[in-house]
Each structure stands twice: as structure tokens, then as C-alpha cells.
C-alpha positions in Angstrom: -61.2 105.7 106.1 -57.5 105.0 105.2 -56.6 101.3 105.0 -53.7 102.2 107.4 -56.4 102.4 110.1 -59.0 99.9 108.9 -58.8 97.0 106.5 -61.4 94.5 105.3 -59.4 91.5 106.5 -59.1 91.2 110.3 -55.9 89.1 109.7 -54.1 91.8 107.7 -50.9 92.8 109.5 -49.4 96.3 109.8 -45.6 96.7 110.3 -44.9 99.8 112.4 -41.3 101.0 112.4 -40.1 103.3 115.1 -36.2 103.2 115.0 -35.2 105.8 117.6 -33.0 104.5 120.5 -34.4 105.9 123.8 -37.2 104.8 126.1 -38.4 108.4 126.0 -38.5 108.3 122.2 -40.9 105.4 122.4 -43.0 107.0 125.1 -43.5 110.0 122.8 -44.8 107.8 120.0 -46.8 105.4 122.2 -50.3 106.9 122.2 -50.4 106.7 118.4 -49.0 103.2 118.3 -51.5 102.1 121.0 -54.3 103.5 118.7 -53.0 101.6 115.7 -52.8 98.4 117.8 -56.4 98.8 118.8 -57.4 98.7 115.1 -54.8 96.3 113.5 -52.6 93.3 114.1 -49.4 95.2 114.6 -45.8 94.1 114.4 -43.6 96.7 116.0 -40.0 97.1 114.7 -37.8 99.0 117.0 -34.5 98.9 118.8 -34.0 96.8 121.9 -32.9 99.8 123.9 -36.4 101.2 124.0 -37.6 98.2 126.1 -40.7 97.7 123.9 -41.8 94.4 125.5 -42.1 96.2 128.9 -43.6 99.4 127.5 -46.2 97.5 125.5 -46.9 94.7 127.9 -50.4 93.2 127.5 -51.2 95.6 124.6 -54.1 94.1 122.6 -53.4 94.0 118.9 -49.6 94.0 119.2 -48.8 90.5 117.9 -45.0 90.7 117.7 -41.9 92.9 118.3 -39.1 92.8 115.7 -35.7 94.0 117.1 -33.8 96.4 114.9 -30.2 95.6 115.5 -28.3 98.7 114.2 -26.7 102.0 115.2 -27.1 101.5 118.9 -24.8 104.1 120.5 -21.8 103.3 118.5 -22.3 99.5 118.4 -22.8 97.9 115.0 -25.3 95.1 114.7 -26.7 92.5 112.2 -28.8 95.2 110.4 -25.9 97.6 109.8 -24.3 98.1 106.4 -25.6 96.8 103.1 -25.5 93.1 104.2 -27.4 94.2 107.2 -29.9 96.0 105.0 -30.7 92.8 103.2 -31.1 91.0 106.5 -33.6 93.7 107.5 -35.5 93.1 104.2 -35.7 89.4 105.0 -36.9 90.1 108.5 -39.6 92.5 107.2 -40.7 89.9 104.7 -40.9 87.2 107.4 -43.5 89.3 109.4 -46.1 88.5 106.8 -47.3 92.1 106.8 -48.5 93.8 103.6 -48.5 97.3 105.0 -45.8 99.4 106.7 -45.8 102.7 108.5 -42.4 104.3 109.1 -42.4 106.7 112.0 -39.2 108.4 111.0 -37.7 110.3 108.0 -35.0 107.7 107.2 -35.3 106.2 103.6 -33.6 103.0 104.8 -36.7 101.4 106.4 -39.0 102.5 103.6 -36.6 100.9 101.1 -36.5 97.7 103.1 -40.3 97.6 103.2 -40.3 98.0 99.4 -37.8 95.2 98.7 -39.6 93.0 101.3 -42.7 93.3 99.1 -44.9 95.3 101.4 -47.3 96.8 98.9 -48.6 99.7 101.0 -46.0 101.9 102.5 -46.7 105.0 104.7 -44.0 107.3 106.1 -43.1 110.9 106.8 -41.9 111.3 103.2 -39.2 113.8 104.0 -36.3 113.9 101.6 -35.3 110.7 99.8 -37.8 108.6 101.8 -40.5 110.0 99.5 -39.1 107.8 96.7 -40.0 104.6 98.6 -43.4 105.4 100.2 -46.5 105.2 98.2 -49.4 105.9 100.5 -50.8 108.8 102.6 -50.0 112.5 103.0 -46.4 113.5 103.7 -44.8 116.0 106.0 -43.1 119.1 104.8 -39.3 119.2 104.7 -39.3 121.7 107.5 -40.8 119.1 109.8 -37.5 117.2 109.9 -36.2 119.1 113.0 -39.5 119.1 114.9 -39.9 117.2 118.1 -41.2 113.7 117.5 -44.5 114.4 119.2 -45.1 117.4 117.0 -44.3 115.3 113.9 -46.7 112.6 115.1 -49.6 115.0 115.7 -49.3 116.5 112.3 -48.7 113.3 110.4 -51.6 111.5 112.2 -54.0 114.4 111.4 -52.9 114.4 107.8 -53.5 110.6 107.5 -56.9 110.2 109.2 -56.0 109.1 112.7 -55.9 112.4 114.7 -56.2 111.5 118.3 -56.2 113.3 121.6 -53.1 111.5 122.9 -53.1 109.9 126.3 -49.8 108.6 127.7 -50.2 105.4 129.6 -48.2 102.3 130.4 -49.7 98.9 131.3 -48.5 97.4 134.5 -48.5 93.6 134.8 -49.8 91.7 137.8 -46.3 90.3 138.3 -44.8 93.8 138.4 -47.5 94.9 140.8 -46.7 92.1 143.2 -42.9 92.8 142.9 -43.6 96.5 143.8 -45.6 95.4 146.8 -42.7 93.2 147.9 -40.2 96.0 147.4 -42.3 98.4 149.6 -42.6 95.7 152.3 -38.9 94.9 152.3 -38.0 98.6 152.7 -40.7 99.4 155.3 -42.6 101.8 153.1 -46.1 101.9 154.4 -47.6 104.6 152.2 -46.8 104.7 148.4 -47.5 108.5 148.5 -44.4 108.9 150.8 -42.1 107.6 148.0 -40.2 110.3 146.1 -38.3 108.7 143.2 -35.1 110.3 142.1 -33.9 109.6 138.6 -30.2 110.0 138.9 -29.0 108.9 135.4 -29.3 110.1 131.8 -27.9 109.4 128.3 -25.0 111.8 128.5 -23.0 113.7 131.2 -24.4 117.2 130.4 -27.9 116.0 131.2 -26.8 114.6 134.6 -27.3 116.9 137.6 -24.2 116.4 139.9 -24.4 113.6 142.4 -23.5 115.9 145.3 -26.5 118.1 144.5 -28.9 115.1 144.6 -27.4 114.4 148.0 -27.9 118.0 149.0 -31.5 117.8 147.8 -32.1 114.7 149.9 -30.7 116.5 153.0 -33.0 119.5 152.4 -36.0 117.2 152.1 -35.1 115.5 155.4 -35.8 118.9 157.0 -38.7 120.2 154.9 -40.6 116.9 154.3 -39.2 114.3 156.7 -41.9 111.8 155.9 -40.7 111.4 152.3 -38.6 108.3 151.5 -36.1 109.0 148.7 -35.9 106.1 146.3 -32.9 106.4 143.9 -33.7 104.8 140.6 -31.7 104.3 137.4 -30.3 101.7 135.0 -28.5 98.6 136.4 -25.2 100.2 135.2 -25.9 103.2 137.5 -25.6 101.3 140.8 -22.2 103.0 141.5 -23.9 106.4 141.0 -26.5 105.5 143.6 -23.9 104.3 146.0 -21.9 107.6 145.6 -25.0 109.6 146.5 -25.7 107.5 149.6 -22.1 107.9 150.7 -22.6 111.7 150.7 -25.5 111.4 153.2 -25.7 111.1 157.0 -26.7 107.6 158.0 -30.1 108.8 159.4 -31.5 109.8 156.0 -34.2 107.5 154.7 -32.8 106.6 151.3 -33.5 103.5 149.3 -31.7 101.9 146.4 -34.5 101.5 143.9 -32.6 100.1 141.0 -34.7 97.1 139.8 -36.1 95.5 136.7 -37.8 98.1 134.5 -41.3 96.7 134.8 -41.0 96.8 138.6 -39.6 100.3 138.4 -42.6 101.4 136.3 -45.0 99.9 139.0 -43.1 101.9 141.6 -43.2 105.1 139.5 -47.0 104.7 139.1 -47.5 104.6 142.9 -45.0 107.2 144.0 -46.0 110.6 145.2 -43.6 112.3 142.8 -40.5 112.0 140.6 -37.5 114.3 140.4 -34.7 113.6 138.0 -32.7 114.3 134.9 -34.0 114.6 131.4 -34.3 110.9 130.7 -36.5 108.0 129.9 -37.5 107.7 133.6 -38.8 111.2 133.6 -41.0 110.4 130.6 -42.1 107.1 132.2 -43.1 108.8 135.4 -45.2 111.3 133.5 -46.8 108.5 131.4 -47.7 106.7 134.7 -49.6 109.7 135.9 -47.1 110.7 138.5 -46.1 114.4 139.0 -42.6 114.5 137.4 -40.0 117.3 137.8 -37.3 117.3 135.2 -33.9 119.1 135.5 -33.0 120.6 132.1 -29.9 122.2 130.6 -29.5 120.5 127.2 -33.0 120.8 125.8 -36.1 122.8 126.3 -38.4 121.5 129.0 -41.1 119.0 127.9 -44.7 119.9 128.4 -46.7 117.3 126.4 -48.6 116.2 129.5 -49.6 118.2 132.5 -47.8 115.7 134.7 -44.5 117.2 133.5 -42.8 120.1 135.5 -39.4 121.6 135.1 -36.4 123.4 136.5 -34.3 124.7 133.7 -31.4 127.0 132.9 -32.2 130.2 131.1 -33.2 129.5 127.5 -30.2 131.4 126.2 -28.0 128.8 128.0 -29.7 125.7 126.8 -27.3 123.3 125.2 -24.1 124.8 126.6 -21.8 122.3 128.3 -21.7 122.3 132.1 -24.7 124.5 132.7 -26.7 121.9 134.6 -24.2 122.3 137.4 -25.5 125.9 138.0 -28.9 124.6 139.0 -29.0 124.5 142.8 -30.5 122.0 145.2 -32.5 124.8 146.8 -34.1 125.7 143.5 -34.9 122.1 142.7 -36.4 121.6 146.2 -38.6 124.7 145.9 -39.9 123.6 142.5 -40.5 120.1 143.8 -42.4 121.3 146.8 -44.5 123.5 144.6 -45.3 120.5 142.4 -46.2 118.2 145.2 -48.4 120.9 146.8 -50.5 121.4 143.6 -54.1 120.1 144.0 -54.8 117.1 141.8 -57.2 119.2 139.7 -54.5 121.7 139.0 -51.7 119.8 137.3 -50.1 122.8 135.5 -46.5 122.9 134.4 -44.2 124.6 136.9 -41.1 126.0 135.2 -38.3 127.8 137.1 -35.7 129.6 135.0 -32.3 130.0 136.5 
């Protein structure tokens, strides 16, 4: 067995580097990182924007999280540039790890591991990174543009840790209590009556128009009057939530569900369903085991777990600006009702092409 997975010393540390910026990016890698944590003492190096302390709460084997402070949506940090590179080298060295696994094709992190003195370095080995990694089997150059999940499946199989990935997120007792308090405060008696709407995304062309969310809520008030629509997003998206509420008659049961991420995850895990933009919340909902309907126009619908469902523009229109506006509230409502009506034993992906 590769010493990436098993080592004779129970105190040997493994530095795992996953440098992508999104919560969804980390969710995609999470089953393999969970597996490595179950067999190693892992230090996870990643960007603060992925919210790793929340996603990996109470993960046995994860002993530390090292923030990578660089290239965060246009903002320079202490690990940017050549001076930042040497700070990264110093931070890698301070982990005390002697092994590193780079879950990316960038040569920068493999170089930093080399200069930090980590003697065993695994990585995808695509392009110039191959000069700085010295262990394991590498991916072909053609893998560079693959989806991260596809890369992980192939790389793990090549390097003796093929797993049947299961997406899950641990929920702390504090988050569970806070979710109980949230439901009590908003007079939500049955968790299954909560429909969580994810109203934000990383860029405008991934955001379904606010007035269409309002129209969907109005449709649901007629078709499924028992549902309570909980609008969820990042703290910066409070104005978006208020705009949607302003579009609605006062009798609609709508709740502002913007809260701390760990509490949001606890609510997602309880909810009857999720409908929203192609975003981190969509991936979180699916990882929590909740039926999750994504609204897609910029990328192909995700299908890595049967909890994921989709409404999407025609494949020939994917990636074109403004196309998400052509998806109607009626189409999303129909796909959502189909998803919610699926028996638990038949979680199959529902995809509606526009």
C-alpha cells in the first residue's frame, strides 16, 4: 500500500493542498480528503473562502487547517508574488509534515513543498508540476480541463485509494441547537415543510433573476401552500433577499434564512428540498442528503450524487451571457414538484431542457 495512505509512524503528518476558492470546489474533493483523514494526521491547506473549518467540523484525523492567502477573487494576500511564495514555503515547513499531496495541477504548491523539505510529494503531475513531485502516478495532460471530481476519481484510482465517494458534512451540536431555535422563532413546526431557496452565486450570469424567484414563491403558495420558503445566501446577499420579499404579497410565508454557515448547513440537512442557483449552497444541500434542484445556464448540470436535479438551458446555449433569464418560474416549479414527489428510493436526476 502506498505510504500516501498508510505509514508506519502514527505520528507522521500529511499536508493536503486544495487551493480552489469555492465551497463547491471543496465539497467536490471532500470524500477523498475525508478518506485520507481517516488514515493519516492531515493538515489541510486551502483558501479561507471555502469555509473548511465548517465543512470539516469534527473530522477525526484532521489536525490543522492552513489558510492559503492568495488569488482570492482579485485580492492579493500574503502568499502572492515571490515574497509570498517564500512565506508559503515557511508555512509548509512549520506544519511538520514530511509528505504532501497537491490536489491541483499548479506547480507553485509542489515547488513550495519541495523547498519546505517535504521529502514525499504527490500531485497530478500535469505540465511543469511534474518537475516538483516525486511520488505516485500522474494524470495525463488531457485531464487538465476535466471536472475536479473526474480528476479525483482517476487520480485516486491510480494511487491506491479508489473509493466509492459519499458526500457528507458533519453538523455540530451547537449548529443543531441553533437550527432548532431558528425553526421555533419562525413558527416552522415540520422541517419537511421548509423549502430553501439559494438566491446567490459567484457571478451574475449564474443568478436567476430575483423577480423569477418571487414568481416561483407565488406559484408555490397556490400549488404547495404548506411549504415555507426560506431564502438563503451569504451575509452580503441580504439586500437580494429583501428585494425578493418586496416583490411578494404580505400573506406569503417567506423567511429570511441568511445565517451562519454551520447553522445554514443544519437547516439544509433538515429541509424538504432546495432550489437555487449553481452555487456552493446547491452542493452543500446535496451533500447533506437533501433533494437539490439547480438552475443552470453557465455550466452543464452536476450529477455526481443522485440528490442533484436540474433545470437548464439547452446545451447549445450553455455559457452564453443572459441565458439564465430565459428559464421560467413555471419550468422551475414543475421540475421542483417532480423532484419533491419522487419516492425516497428513486432519487434519480431530473433534467429539464429549455
